[in-house]
C-alpha positions as a printed Julia matrix, in Angstrom:
445×3 Matrix{Float64}:
   2.37   19.06  -18.31
   4.57   20.52  -21.04
   7.08   22.94  -19.57
   6.43   21.63  -16.08
   9.47   21.24  -13.87
  10.27   17.91  -12.28
   9.73   19.42   -8.83
   6.24   20.58   -9.81
   5.44   17.17  -11.29
   6.54   15.4    -8.11
   4.46   17.75   -5.98
   1.43   16.88   -8.12
   1.97   13.11   -8.0
  -1.31   11.22   -7.41
   0.12    9.14   -4.57
  -2.93    6.99   -3.87
  -3.3     6.12   -7.55
  -1.09    3.74   -9.52
   0.53    6.11  -11.96
   3.79    6.79  -13.76
   5.51    9.8   -15.27
   7.84    9.79  -18.26
  11.08   11.69  -17.79
  13.53   12.13  -20.66
  17.2    12.62  -19.87
  18.93   15.11  -22.17
  22.66   15.06  -22.78
  24.92   17.45  -24.62
  28.28   16.89  -26.27
  28.2    13.08  -26.35
  30.42   11.19  -28.75
  28.76    9.18  -31.51
  28.6     5.87  -29.59
  27.11    7.45  -26.49
  24.69    9.56  -28.52
  23.41    6.41  -30.22
  23.02    4.72  -26.85
  21.21    7.75  -25.42
  18.42    7.35  -27.97
  17.07    4.26  -26.19
  17.45    5.39  -22.55
  14.43    6.77  -20.69
  13.19    7.12  -17.14
   9.87    6.67  -15.4
   8.74    7.65  -11.92
   6.08    5.43  -10.35
   3.71    6.06   -7.46
   3.43    2.34   -6.68
   5.97   -0.48   -6.47
   4.33   -3.94   -6.51
   7.4    -5.38   -4.81
   7.89   -2.78   -2.09
   7.41   -5.58    0.45
  10.77   -7.14   -0.49
  13.55   -6.69    2.03
  16.28   -4.26    0.93
  14.24   -3.31   -2.13
  16.24   -0.91   -4.32
  14.65    2.51   -4.91
  15.29    2.19   -8.64
  15.18   -0.71  -11.08
  15.68   -1.02  -14.82
  14.64   -3.22  -17.68
  14.98   -3.53  -21.42
  11.77   -3.53  -23.41
  12.39   -5.78  -26.43
  11.35   -4.96  -30.0
   8.27   -7.21  -29.87
   6.74   -4.92  -27.25
   7.53   -1.5   -28.69
   8.52    0.28  -31.88
  12.14   -0.33  -30.94
  14.29   -1.34  -28.02
  13.85    0.8   -24.89
  16.02    0.79  -21.78
  13.91    2.18  -18.96
  14.88    3.07  -15.42
  12.01    2.99  -12.92
  12.27    5.03   -9.72
   9.67    5.4    -6.98
   8.3     8.86   -6.42
   9.3     8.84   -2.74
  12.88    7.83   -3.52
  13.07   10.54   -6.18
  11.89   13.16   -3.69
  14.3    11.99   -0.99
  17.27   11.82   -3.4
  17.14   14.57   -6.04
  20.18   13.12   -7.83
  18.73    9.61   -8.16
  17.31   10.01  -11.68
  20.48   11.61  -13.01
  22.68    8.83  -11.63
  20.3     6.2   -12.99
  20.36    7.72  -16.47
  24.18    7.9   -16.39
  24.49    4.25  -15.33
  22.08    3.08  -18.02
  23.79    5.14  -20.72
  27.15    3.58  -19.91
  25.64    0.09  -19.79
  23.89    0.43  -23.15
  27.08    1.72  -24.77
  29.08   -1.19  -23.32
  26.59   -3.92  -24.32
  24.83   -2.35  -27.26
  24.57   -5.48  -29.47
  22.91   -7.51  -26.69
  20.67   -4.55  -25.85
  19.55   -4.06  -29.44
  18.96   -7.78  -29.93
  16.88   -7.95  -26.76
  18.99  -10.73  -25.2
  20.71   -8.91  -22.33
  17.87   -9.2   -19.8
  17.75  -12.95  -20.33
  21.48  -13.19  -19.63
  21.05  -11.05  -16.52
  18.25  -13.33  -15.29
  20.44  -16.46  -15.46
  23.52  -14.76  -14.04
  25.51  -14.56  -17.29
  25.56  -10.77  -17.09
  25.43   -8.34  -14.21
  22.25   -6.32  -13.53
  21.73   -3.16  -15.56
  22.43   -0.88  -12.59
  25.23   -2.92  -11.01
  27.97   -0.48  -11.94
  28.35    2.91  -10.22
  27.29    5.89  -12.3
  29.95    7.95  -14.03
  29.34   11.52  -12.91
  30.54   12.72  -16.32
  27.56   11.0   -17.92
  24.86   12.54  -15.73
  22.43   14.29  -18.11
  22.34   18.06  -18.14
  18.56   18.19  -17.93
  15.65   15.92  -17.06
  12.62   16.78  -19.15
   9.12   15.94  -17.95
   7.25   14.34  -20.83
   3.48   14.63  -20.63
   1.39   14.05  -17.53
   0.96   11.32  -14.93
  -0.5     8.26  -16.62
  -2.28    5.21  -15.2
   0.07    2.26  -14.79
  -1.05   -0.08  -17.56
  -0.18   -3.8   -17.86
   3.0    -3.18  -19.93
   4.39   -0.94  -17.16
   3.61   -3.58  -14.53
   5.33   -6.2   -16.69
   8.36   -3.9   -16.94
   8.61   -3.78  -13.15
   8.28   -7.56  -12.95
  11.0    -8.13  -15.53
  13.28   -5.58  -13.89
  13.09   -7.66  -10.71
  12.59  -11.27  -11.8
  13.79  -11.35  -15.39
  11.85  -11.93  -18.62
   8.33  -13.31  -18.38
   8.74  -15.07  -21.7
   5.35  -13.87  -22.93
   4.93  -13.84  -26.69
   3.72  -10.3   -27.36
   3.21  -10.59  -31.1
  -0.36   -9.85  -32.24
  -2.03  -13.26  -32.7
  -2.96  -14.15  -36.27
  -6.4   -15.73  -36.3
  -7.93  -17.35  -39.37
 -10.82  -15.5   -41.02
 -14.21  -16.39  -39.59
 -16.6   -18.4   -41.76
 -19.33  -15.92  -40.81
 -17.7   -12.51  -40.22
 -19.41  -10.1   -37.84
 -19.23   -6.34  -38.18
 -18.65   -5.68  -34.48
 -15.84   -8.23  -34.13
 -12.49   -6.39  -33.93
 -10.63   -9.34  -35.51
 -13.09   -9.56  -38.41
 -12.54   -5.83  -38.85
  -8.78   -6.41  -39.12
  -7.83   -4.65  -35.9
  -4.33   -5.77  -34.79
  -3.85   -6.24  -31.07
  -0.69   -6.93  -29.08
  -0.71   -9.83  -26.65
  -1.88  -10.11  -23.94
  -3.12   -6.51  -23.85
  -5.3    -5.36  -25.45
  -5.91   -8.74  -27.13
  -7.18  -10.64  -24.05
  -9.66   -7.94  -22.91
 -11.03   -7.87  -26.48
 -12.16  -11.52  -26.32
 -15.74  -10.77  -25.16
 -16.25   -8.45  -28.16
 -15.11  -11.03  -30.73
 -17.36  -13.2   -32.83
 -17.84  -16.79  -31.56
 -15.19  -18.27  -33.87
 -12.53  -15.71  -33.06
 -13.41  -15.79  -29.36
 -12.85  -19.54  -29.24
  -9.61  -19.33  -31.22
  -8.43  -16.33  -29.21
  -9.14  -18.05  -25.9
  -7.02  -20.97  -27.05
  -4.17  -18.61  -27.97
  -4.32  -16.93  -24.56
  -4.24  -20.29  -22.78
  -1.35  -21.65  -24.85
   0.82  -18.54  -24.56
   0.27  -18.14  -20.84
   0.95  -21.84  -20.24
   4.14  -21.66  -22.29
   5.4   -18.6   -20.38
   4.57  -20.14  -17.0
   6.38  -23.34  -17.93
   9.5   -21.49  -19.13
   9.6   -18.67  -16.56
   7.52  -19.75  -13.53
   8.99  -17.26  -11.03
   8.57  -14.21  -13.25
   5.06  -15.25  -14.27
   4.03  -15.84  -10.65
   5.32  -12.36   -9.86
   3.36  -10.97  -12.82
   0.18  -12.65  -11.58
   0.75  -11.15   -8.11
   1.48   -7.66   -9.43
  -1.46   -7.72  -11.85
  -3.86   -8.69   -9.06
  -2.38   -6.11   -6.68
  -2.7    -3.5    -9.4
  -6.46   -3.42   -8.94
  -6.35   -2.92   -5.16
  -5.68    0.25   -3.12
  -2.12    0.7    -1.84
  -0.32    2.52    0.95
   1.15    5.6    -0.74
   4.56    7.16   -0.94
   6.66    4.35    0.52
   4.76    4.56    3.81
   4.37    0.79    4.02
   8.08    0.26    4.57
   8.34    3.35    6.79
   5.55    2.06    9.02
   7.05   -1.41    9.35
  10.51    0.0    10.07
   9.15    2.42   12.67
   7.2    -0.38   14.35
  10.28   -2.62   14.42
  12.34    0.18   16.01
   9.6     1.12   18.44
   9.76    4.68   17.1
   6.33    5.92   18.16
   6.62    9.41   16.68
   7.8     8.09   13.31
   4.88    5.67   13.19
   2.57    8.49   14.23
   3.81   10.61   11.3
   3.01    7.77    8.9
  -0.47    7.29   10.36
  -1.23   10.99   10.06
  -0.07   10.92    6.42
  -2.49    8.03    5.82
  -5.26   10.11    7.33
  -4.56   12.86    4.8
  -4.07   10.51    1.84
  -7.31    8.59    2.44
  -9.37   11.52    3.72
 -11.75   11.45    0.76
 -12.05    7.64    0.57
 -11.16    6.27    4.03
 -12.7     2.87    3.23
  -9.89    2.28    0.72
  -7.39    2.2     3.57
  -8.48   -1.21    4.83
  -7.9    -2.66    1.37
  -4.53   -0.92    1.12
  -3.27   -2.27    4.45
  -4.9    -5.7     4.15
  -1.64   -7.55    3.42
   0.12   -5.93    6.38
  -2.59   -5.62    9.0
  -1.37   -8.7    10.9
   2.11   -7.16   11.11
   0.9    -3.73   12.21
  -2.42   -4.26   13.96
  -1.09   -4.49   17.52
   1.21   -1.51   16.99
  -1.64    0.61   15.64
  -4.06   -0.43   18.39
  -1.55    0.49   21.08
  -0.09    3.59   19.43
  -2.34    6.33   20.89
  -2.04    4.95   24.44
   1.73    4.57   24.19
   2.06    8.11   22.85
   0.07    9.38   25.84
   2.31    7.51   28.27
   5.35    9.08   26.61
   3.92   12.57   27.08
   2.7    13.13   23.51
  -1.0    13.58   24.23
  -1.63   16.07   21.42
  -0.07   13.72   18.88
  -2.0    10.81   20.39
  -5.28   12.67   19.84
  -4.46   13.34   16.18
  -3.35    9.74   15.6
  -6.42    8.28   17.3
  -8.67   10.54   15.24
  -6.96    9.41   12.02
  -7.18    5.74   12.94
 -10.84    5.83   13.95
 -11.63    7.16   10.46
  -9.42    4.59    8.7
 -10.21    1.37   10.6
 -13.88    0.64   11.17
 -13.77   -2.37   13.51
 -11.82   -0.7    16.36
 -13.59    2.66   15.87
 -14.84    2.8    19.46
 -11.41    1.91   20.86
  -9.69    4.71   18.96
 -12.48    7.14   19.81
 -12.02    6.5    23.54
  -8.25    6.86   23.1
  -8.87   10.16   21.35
 -11.08   11.33   24.22
  -8.42   10.33   26.74
  -5.74   12.24   24.85
  -7.97   15.3    24.52
  -8.59   15.2    28.27
  -4.85   15.05   28.85
  -4.39   18.23   26.82
  -7.1    20.05   28.75
  -9.73   19.85   25.98
 -12.35   18.47   28.36
 -15.47   19.5    26.44
 -14.1    18.0    23.24
 -13.29   14.79   25.09
 -16.85   14.58   26.41
 -18.23   15.13   22.91
 -16.23   12.19   21.57
 -17.45    9.94   24.39
 -21.02   10.94   23.59
 -20.39    9.76   20.03
 -19.16    6.41   21.36
 -22.23    6.01   23.57
 -24.48    6.75   20.61
 -22.73    4.89   17.79
 -21.23    1.93   19.67
 -23.38    1.52   22.79
 -22.63   -2.21   23.06
 -18.84   -2.09   22.92
 -17.97   -3.39   26.39
 -14.25   -2.66   26.23
 -14.94    0.9    25.08
 -17.29    1.25   28.04
 -14.57    0.14   30.46
 -11.93    2.44   29.0
 -14.39    5.31   28.59
 -15.36    5.09   32.26
 -11.75    5.87   33.16
 -11.84    9.01   31.02
 -15.17   10.09   32.46
 -13.77    9.67   35.96
 -10.79   11.85   35.02
 -13.26   14.45   33.73
 -15.05   14.36   37.08
 -18.25   12.96   35.6
 -18.62   10.25   38.23
 -22.27    9.35   37.7
 -21.65    8.8    34.0
 -18.53    6.78   34.75
 -20.57    4.54   37.07
 -23.2     4.11   34.33
 -20.56    3.09   31.78
 -19.14    0.53   34.21
 -22.59   -0.88   34.87
 -23.21   -1.13   31.11
 -19.91   -3.0    30.69
 -20.95   -5.52   33.37
 -24.32   -6.07   31.67
 -22.71   -6.52   28.26
 -20.31   -9.1    29.7
 -23.27  -11.13   30.93
 -24.86  -11.02   27.49
 -21.59  -12.1    25.88
 -21.05  -14.82   28.5
 -17.43  -13.67   28.64
 -16.05  -14.48   32.07
 -12.75  -12.7    31.48
 -14.5    -9.51   30.46
 -16.93   -9.95   33.34
 -14.14  -10.21   35.91
 -12.39   -7.18   34.41
 -15.62   -5.16   34.59
 -16.2    -6.2    38.2
 -12.59   -5.38   39.16
 -12.84   -1.95   37.53
 -16.16   -1.33   39.3
 -14.73   -2.4    42.68
 -11.76   -0.07   42.29
 -14.07    2.78   41.25
 -16.4     2.16   44.25
 -13.41    2.19   46.59
 -12.32    5.58   45.25
 -15.87    6.95   45.15
 -18.02    5.22   47.81
 -21.04    7.4    47.01
 -21.15    6.31   43.36
 -21.48    3.06   41.52
 -22.62   -0.42   42.46
 -22.87   -1.7    46.02
 -20.24   -3.91   47.54
 -22.68   -6.79   47.88
 -23.83   -6.62   44.28
 -20.28   -6.65   42.99
 -19.38   -9.53   45.31
 -22.25  -11.6    43.9
 -21.21  -10.84   40.32
 -17.59  -11.71   41.08
 -18.62  -15.04   42.61
 -20.69  -15.85   39.52
 -17.87  -15.05   37.11
 -15.31  -17.0    39.15
 -17.61  -20.03   39.03
 -17.83  -19.71   35.24
 -14.07  -19.37   35.03
 -13.51  -22.56   37.04
 -15.98  -24.46   34.87
 -14.35  -23.17   31.67
 -10.93  -24.3    32.86
 -12.02  -27.71   34.11
């Protein structure tokens, strides 16, 4: 991506992947102290924040990578891609703030002790002080291409939030094996930083080195967890989450905020963006929203219907279509909602096509049958509406669900009153109602 502008790089961000982009701030005309400090300051943009769920989460964080994890000390500012897009000056201000901080605390930065002091409250966070506009870099240079977020990057984000993990990153020194093996990386003299790539190399080691290496992994992890339990717990969480799909581009927080405000159109915009983001792999969406489905499920289930009631039928149809592709369990519900919204917009043939899909793919969804009968009635297809109501009553019997049975009977009675020439007879419905009311009384006794 050499020569690529930052705007072009942001436009090409792989939002559904966990990736980062190196950005190098470039200053001109710095004095000697600031120029020395500038050598260790860098920026990274990330497509995923493992701690986005935190309340009042800052759009940018920073950490100091100590010498045992890199060729030299690095002071790195991490900004989310969505925050960078929303605030074009964010990276420049972050670089300016870090430059001033490094210059002010250079000995502690170079020694790798500042982050530990920040963690215990002996020093203020790296980005606590407002940026000096005079120190904003003249240019921000995109370095390379988007890269997969590897374990060191995830550890950076953990340490920027919770302080040092305390992990010993020095390559473990294992004694020579009594019977060296050619395909063992340790026997071959390959150095490996801890825990990556050392830990993943364990299965390829000879038996002696595998046993010794396993012991090293256990001892170092136990020591770090004992000394820094909060940071290590956060690292465990972030590492596990790093293998799962995620909601892209800050949409998790946007969805929750919109739901809390009752902003239907804002939530609809987020849902439609999910439909685009997960269009090629819609099954990944359920994994991405798994941690938040309990918070959002009711809002998503009700969203198309509420949009229709507010006069946004066209938007409701698009939202329902997106959701029926993203969430498998309530597929029939969203399909019926889509049909209803299409009918509202005058797209009657399209609405009927969607209902045909429901009848074919989910013939035994009783609730979809009840709701679909309403749409069919609105479309003037009264015989079909009566058939869907009858099917709902039969399904309720099979499910032995008295609440569903009473709802189906009530809907059928109302339909028969509006259309006396269609649907079940009054006597038949009366018998079914009596049976369900008896079951209800027994269930409550």
